[in-house]
N, C-alpha and C positions, 0 to 999 in steps of 0.2 A: 836854183829856184829860191828866191828869198820868201820866207815864210812869215806871215803877220799874226800878231796877237790882237785879240779885241781889247778895247779900252773900256767897254761897258757891256752890261748884259741886262735885257729885260727879261725878268725871270717869270713873270706872272702877273695876275691870275688869269687863267683861261677864261674867254668870254668876258673879258674886262676891258676890252679895247686896246689890247696889246698890238695888234696889227695896225691900227689907226696911229697909235703912238710911234711905232717904228717908222711907218711911212711919213709921218710928219718930221721926225727926227732927220731922216736922210734928204729932206729938202734943204737942210743947212748946208751951205757951201763948205764947211769944214767937217762934214761927216760923210764918210763913204759906205754905201750899203754892202752887206755881205753878199757873196756871189750866189748863195743858196738861201731861201726863205726858210726860217725856222729850222736851224741845222740840227738841234736836239742831239748834240754830242755827249753832253753829260748825263743824259738819261737813257736814250734809245741807241746810241751809236758809240758808247763807251769801249766797245770792243776793238774799235779802230785806234791807230796811233794818233799822237798828238800833231804829227806833221799833216795828217789828213785833215784835222781840224783847222789848223793854221792855213792850210791851202784853200779853205772856203771863204777867205777874206782876200779883198783886192791889194795889189801892190800900192802903197800909200806914198804921196809926196810928203814933203816936210810940213808939219803943221796940221795935217789931216788926221782924223781918227776914225776908227770903225768899231763896230759892235753887232751884237746880234740879238734876237728876240726868240725864245723858246719857252712857251708859257707853261710846259709841264715842269720845268726846273723846280719852281716854287713848291710844287706838291710832292715831288719825288723824294723819298727819305734819304737816299744816298747822294744827292746831288750837291748839297752844301759842302761837304768834306771833300768831294771830288774837284769842285772848283777851287777851294781854299788850298789844296795841296799843290796846285799848279799856279793859280793866281790869287795870292792872298791879299794883294791890294785892289782887287777888282771892284768897280762901281757898279752897284746892283740897284735896278729901277723895278718898282712894283706898282701895279695898279690894282686897286681894290674897289669892287663894286657891290651894292646891295646884294648879299648872298642869295636872298630869295629870287631876285630878278636874275642873278648869274646862273642859279640851278636851273631855272625855266629856259633861259637862252641855251645852256649847255644841253638839256633834254632835246630841244628842238634841232639843234645841231647834229646830234647823234642820229635823230630821226632822218634828217636829210642826207646824212652819210649812209643810211640803210643799215646802221648797227644796232639800232634800237626798236623793237617791235612791241614793246609794252606800252600802255597808257602812262601818262605822267604819274597819275596815282599809283598804278602798279610798279612803276620804275622806282620811285621813292621808297615804296613798301619792300622792295626786293634787294635794295642796296645793301643791307647789312649781310644778307645771305651771299650775295654775289662777291662780296669783298671778304668773306671769311677766310682768315689764314693767308691772304694775298701780301700784305705788308711784311708779314714775318718771312715769307718765302723770298721776297726782294732783298731784305736785309741779310738773311741768313746766306743766301747764295751769292749775291753780288752780281749775278748775271741772269737772274730769272726775269723774264719779261711777262707782266701781268696785264692782259687785255682789259679785264675788268677794272683794274686799278686805273688805267689810263682813261676808259671810256664811260664806266658807269658810277662815277663818283659825284653825283649831283650835290649831295649833302656834304660829304666829306671835304671836298675842295672849298667849300664855304665857310669851314672852320679856320678862318685865317690865323687866329691867335696862335694856334698849335704850330702852324707852318712857320710864322715869323719867329717864334721862340726857338724852334729847331735851327733856323738860319742864325738867330743872333747869339746862340750859343757857340758859334763858330767864328762868325764875322762881327767886328765892331759896329755899332748902330751908325756911326758916322759915315760907313760905306753904303748906306742904304738912302734911296729917296722913295718914300712911300706916298703915293698920290690916290685920291679918289677918282674912279671913272667919271663920276657925276661932275667933277670939276673940269675934267679934260673935255667932257661933251658940251658943257655950259659956258666955259670961260678957256676956250682953247689956247689963245694967244698968251694969256697970263700963266697958265699951266706950263706951256712949252717954255716960257721965260725961266721958271723955276728949273726946269730940266737943263737947259742950257747953263743956267749958273751952276748947277750941281756938277756938270760936266766941264765947267771952267771955260765956257765958249761965250762969245758975244751973243746977244740977243738976235733974233732973226724973225722976220715976218714972212708968211706965205699965204696965199688964198686957200692952199690946201688945208690950213688950219680950222677953216669955217666948215669943213666937211668931216663926217666920221661914219664909220660902217657900223650902223646900230643893229643890223641884222633884222630878219623879218620873221615873226612867229605869231600864232594865234595866242590871244591872251587866255590864260587858264581861268577857271572860275575862282570866284573870290575865296571859296572855302579852302582851296589849295593854296592860294597865295597867303591867306592868313595863317594857315597851318605852319607855312614855311617861315613867316616872319616870327611866329611864336617860337619855333624850333630853333632859331638862330639868335634869338634875343639875349639870352645869357652870354654867349659867345661874343656878341657884338659889343655888349657892356664892357666885358674884360678887354676886348680890343681897343675901345675908346679910352680906357684907363691906361692901358699899356703904352698908346702912341700919344696919349694926351691930346686927342682931337675930338670934335663933335662929329657924330655920324648920325644923319638923319634918315635912317634905314628903317622907315616904317611902312 
């Protein structure tokens, strides 16, 4: 059996449109989809061997590339080094969304899964307690799976600056393409052209680019939303300076 290596990874962030972005990407005639959606090799399946991971990609004809999307990669503290050790030249794509909106979308996602029983306000208040000691266990053991770290990180996942610095301490900046989710939603074709250019592929148009999976959830009260906006304000300012981009996340 011939094993394939990915040419790119969409590493996050969760609830930022990564599913839509990947579905858009595989409309390109020179991109083949992975055989399994969200393989999660470098975070949840790293106990398997590399051949298992490579077997999750299709056999490729000349000139065709493949890749995968696993949005927990960005947030998992051990993933950057794991990927670098195997694929140091990997192209990495990141989507970032207003973290207040991301947190709310994440919460309702967990409610739909049946994993979250608290109200949004209660879940936000409980996050620090739920996460106490979890990151340390993940780092110390290398094999510990934290349910709370994967599911109850409404605030922590929105601190993008910390995650990007963790990755860029290992990978050079030129191997990243960082996009705003809002740009993908409002200008999909223009945004996809940037992705194709990053992947060194010709531009491509698809009707699929005019649609995206925005998710459905009830709007929280304004008090909670404004609390989240204020909570993330300092981190967002640091992120804007770090990336030298304008973030209209208010």
